[in-house]
C-alpha positions in Angstrom: 81.2 29.4 -115.6 83.9 27.6 -117.4 86.5 30.1 -116.0 85.2 29.2 -112.3 85.9 25.5 -112.9 89.3 26.4 -114.2 90.0 28.4 -111.1 88.7 25.5 -109.0 91.3 23.0 -110.5 94.0 25.6 -109.8 93.2 26.3 -106.3 92.8 22.4 -105.5 96.3 21.9 -107.2 98.0 24.6 -105.3 96.6 23.3 -102.0 98.0 19.7 -102.6 101.2 21.2 -103.6 101.6 22.5 -100.3 100.1 19.8 -98.4 99.4 16.5 -100.4 97.5 15.0 -97.6 95.3 18.1 -97.1 92.1 17.0 -98.8 92.5 13.5 -97.5 92.6 14.7 -94.0 89.9 17.1 -94.4 87.3 14.6 -95.9 87.6 12.5 -92.5 86.1 15.2 -90.2 85.9 18.8 -89.5 86.9 20.2 -86.1 86.8 23.9 -86.1 87.3 26.1 -83.0 85.3 29.0 -84.4 81.8 29.7 -85.5 81.8 32.8 -87.6 78.2 34.6 -88.0 78.6 37.2 -90.8 77.4 39.4 -93.5 76.5 37.8 -96.9 78.3 40.6 -98.5 80.7 39.3 -101.2 83.5 41.5 -99.9 83.6 39.9 -96.6 85.0 36.3 -97.2 85.2 34.7 -93.7 88.0 32.4 -94.1 90.3 34.7 -95.8 89.8 37.6 -93.3 91.2 35.5 -90.6 93.6 33.5 -92.6 92.1 30.1 -91.9 91.9 27.1 -94.2 88.8 25.1 -94.9 87.9 23.0 -91.9 88.9 25.7 -89.5 85.9 28.0 -89.6 82.1 26.9 -89.3 80.1 29.8 -91.2 76.7 31.2 -91.2 76.0 34.3 -93.3 73.1 36.4 -93.8 72.0 40.0 -94.7 73.5 42.1 -91.8 75.0 39.5 -89.8 71.7 39.1 -87.9 70.7 36.5 -85.1 67.0 36.5 -85.0 65.4 34.0 -82.6 63.0 32.9 -85.1 65.5 32.2 -87.7 65.9 28.2 -87.6 68.9 28.3 -90.1 71.0 30.4 -87.9 69.8 28.6 -84.7 70.4 25.2 -86.3 74.0 26.3 -87.3 74.7 27.4 -83.8 73.3 24.4 -82.1 75.4 22.2 -84.6 78.6 24.2 -83.9 78.1 24.3 -80.2 76.8 21.0 -79.3 78.3 18.7 -81.9 81.4 20.4 -83.2 82.2 21.9 -79.6 83.5 25.2 -81.0 85.1 27.5 -78.4 84.3 30.9 -79.9 81.3 32.2 -81.6 82.3 35.2 -83.5 79.6 37.9 -84.7 81.3 39.9 -87.3 79.7 43.1 -88.9 81.3 45.4 -91.4 81.5 49.0 -92.1 79.6 50.1 -95.2 76.9 47.2 -94.8 74.2 47.4 -97.6 71.5 46.1 -95.3 72.4 48.7 -92.4 72.5 51.6 -95.0 69.1 50.5 -96.2 67.7 50.4 -92.8 69.2 53.8 -91.9 67.9 55.5 -94.9 64.6 53.8 -95.0 65.1 52.3 -98.5 62.3 50.2 -100.1 63.9 47.2 -101.5 61.0 44.5 -101.6 61.0 41.6 -99.5 64.2 42.1 -97.7 62.4 45.3 -96.0 61.0 42.7 -93.5 64.2 41.3 -92.5 65.6 44.7 -92.2 63.2 45.5 -89.6 65.5 43.9 -87.2 68.1 46.5 -87.8 65.4 49.3 -87.5 64.8 47.6 -84.2 68.5 48.2 -83.1 68.3 51.7 -84.2 65.1 52.1 -82.0 66.8 50.8 -79.2 69.7 53.2 -79.4 67.6 56.2 -80.6 68.8 58.6 -78.0 72.3 58.3 -79.2 71.6 58.6 -83.0 71.7 62.4 -83.7 69.4 64.1 -86.0 71.6 65.6 -88.9 74.5 63.5 -88.2 76.9 62.6 -91.1 75.4 59.8 -92.9 78.3 57.8 -93.6 79.3 58.3 -89.7 75.7 57.3 -88.6 75.6 54.0 -90.8 79.1 53.0 -89.1 77.8 53.7 -85.7 74.6 51.5 -86.5 76.9 48.8 -87.9 78.8 48.6 -84.6 75.8 48.8 -82.5 74.2 46.1 -84.4 77.0 44.0 -83.7 76.7 44.6 -80.1 72.9 43.5 -80.3 73.7 40.5 -82.2 76.2 39.3 -79.6 73.5 39.7 -76.9 71.1 37.9 -79.1 73.5 34.9 -79.5 74.2 34.9 -75.7 70.5 34.5 -74.9 69.7 31.6 -76.8 69.1 28.4 -75.0 72.0 26.9 -77.0 74.6 29.1 -75.5 73.1 29.4 -72.1 72.9 25.6 -71.8 76.3 25.2 -72.9 77.8 27.4 -70.3 75.5 25.9 -67.8 77.3 22.4 -68.5 80.5 23.9 -68.2 81.5 24.4 -71.8 84.3 26.6 -72.6 82.8 29.0 -75.0 83.3 32.7 -75.6 81.0 35.0 -77.7 82.8 37.8 -79.5 81.7 41.1 -81.3 83.9 42.1 -84.1 83.6 44.4 -87.3 85.4 44.4 -90.4 86.7 47.4 -92.6 86.6 46.7 -96.3 88.6 49.9 -96.7 91.8 48.6 -95.1 91.1 44.8 -94.5 91.5 44.9 -90.9 89.0 43.7 -88.0 88.1 45.7 -84.7 87.2 44.2 -81.5 84.4 45.8 -80.2 84.8 44.6 -76.6 81.9 42.3 -76.2 83.6 39.3 -75.3 81.5 37.3 -73.2 82.2 34.0 -71.3 79.0 33.7 -69.2 75.5 35.0 -69.0 76.2 36.9 -65.8 78.8 39.1 -67.5 76.6 39.9 -70.5 74.7 42.9 -69.4 78.0 44.7 -68.1 80.2 44.1 -71.1 77.3 45.0 -73.4 76.9 48.4 -71.7 80.4 49.1 -71.8 80.8 48.2 -75.4 77.8 50.5 -76.3 79.4 53.4 -74.2 82.6 53.2 -76.1 80.8 53.0 -79.5 79.0 56.1 -78.4 82.2 58.0 -77.2 83.7 57.2 -80.9 80.9 58.9 -82.6 80.3 61.9 -80.3 
């Protein structure tokens, strides 16, 4: 643990060297334009992926980047980000090789988390006609990772938090991205929604593109 404190000191010193007033300014307020809803996986560090410093990205992470309507933690983060921080973009970002998605697809028994992963199985059920029996396991997991992002974008858009923001004319776009640990790059899945009325059409186009990629 001592090593972590040493690394913290080195990091703080390097930041202050490049910008002596950074922490002074950061302590006064946070004004991010982005809310990131991502996976808890330690290989997917939100700020580093998009090259942003502390204070520039508001973050919520959970297993398999889920937006569940009974999850008060996630909803509280969303409400604070949208209504008080006035973020302009909500980014749902999944990643290939997600352990939660893999466990769901392979019907692994892991304990308490099995209840949470029922939400991923719901995604598989919605898209069962597109998930082929005998499909390559890695390919199937990647496909479900992408479909899961599309579904969570819809879940974000359907919350009163987002619908009310759009109703009052707040500038806000919900995005669906996926990250590749293999090369460090992001892919835009095409579900970029700026109003509830365009949600269904953009969702269906995105799902069609995902299915084409793995057909």
